[in-house]
N, C-alpha and C positions, 0 to 999 in steps of 0.2 A: 504494500500500500504506500502511496506517495505521502510525503510529509504534509502536503496540503490536505489530502483526504483524511489523514489522521487528525489534523487540527479541526477540520469540519466535524468529524464524527465525535470527537471528545467534547467539543463545545456544545454541540447539539444535544448530546446525552446529559451534560452537566446542567445546562441552562434552559433547555426547551425554548430557544429564542423565537420571537416573532419574525425576526429577520437576521440572517447571518450571511456575511460575505467575507470570504477569505481570498486575498489576492497575493499571488507570488510576485513580489517586486524584485526578485533577484536579478532580473535582466537589466535593472536600472543601476547595477553596481558592477564593479570590476571583478566578476567571478566567472568561472567556466560556464559555457552554455548548458542549459538544462539544470542548473543549480536550484536547490530549494533551501535557501538560507535566510532570506529577507521577506517578511510577510506583513501585510496590513489586514487587520481584522476589524470588521464593523459588526457589532452585535447589539441587538435590541431585545431586551427582556425586562419585564416588570419585576423580576427578581432583584434588579438593581435599585428599586425604589427605596429611598431613604439612605442609600449608601453614598458616601463621598467618593469622588472620582478615584482616589488612591486605593480605596477598598475594592472598587470594581476591577481595577487593574490587577490588584493582588489576587482576586478571585480567579480571573482568567489565567494569570501566571501560574497559580497553584494547579489548575487543571492541566496546563501544558508544561508542568515541571520537568518531565522527562525529556521532552523535545527541546526545551530551553537549555538543558544540560548537554545536549548533543547537537543535532543538526541545525537548530535555529540560531542564527547569529544576531538577528534584529527582528523585533516585533513591535509594530505600531498598533495600538489598541484604541478603538473608538467605541466606547460602551455607553449605551443610552437606555432610558426607559422608553416605552412606547410614546408617551406624551412628549418627551424631549425630542424624539425622532421626528414626530409629526411637526413640531415647531420648527425644526430644521428643514422641513420638506424632504427628508430622506437624503440629505446631502452632507458630505464631509469634505474637507479640504484635500486637494491633491497632495501627494507626498512630494517633498522637495527633492530636487536632483541630488545625486550623490556628489559629495565634495572630495572624495578620496579615490585613489586608484586610477585616475585618468579618464573617467567617464563623465 
């Protein structure tokens, strides 16, 4: 199973999100083609209600603990409740370009 699929499965099982998008952004960095090291996660679940942003990130990191200790080099997390997501019209900022490695 790919790293991306593993992330999707684990987060789906842990949070039953209303919306989940996992993007492999490794191609934006100076890594070999086909790498799965840099990811952007957008997750929407009311399980985040009443949680500060840092606690949401810690919850996601805990679920992906094994992957963060291994194949994942960078993880961008955008964690929202359904209400917050609707206020944003389902949009998050694009990831910035890589500043290292020549890309």
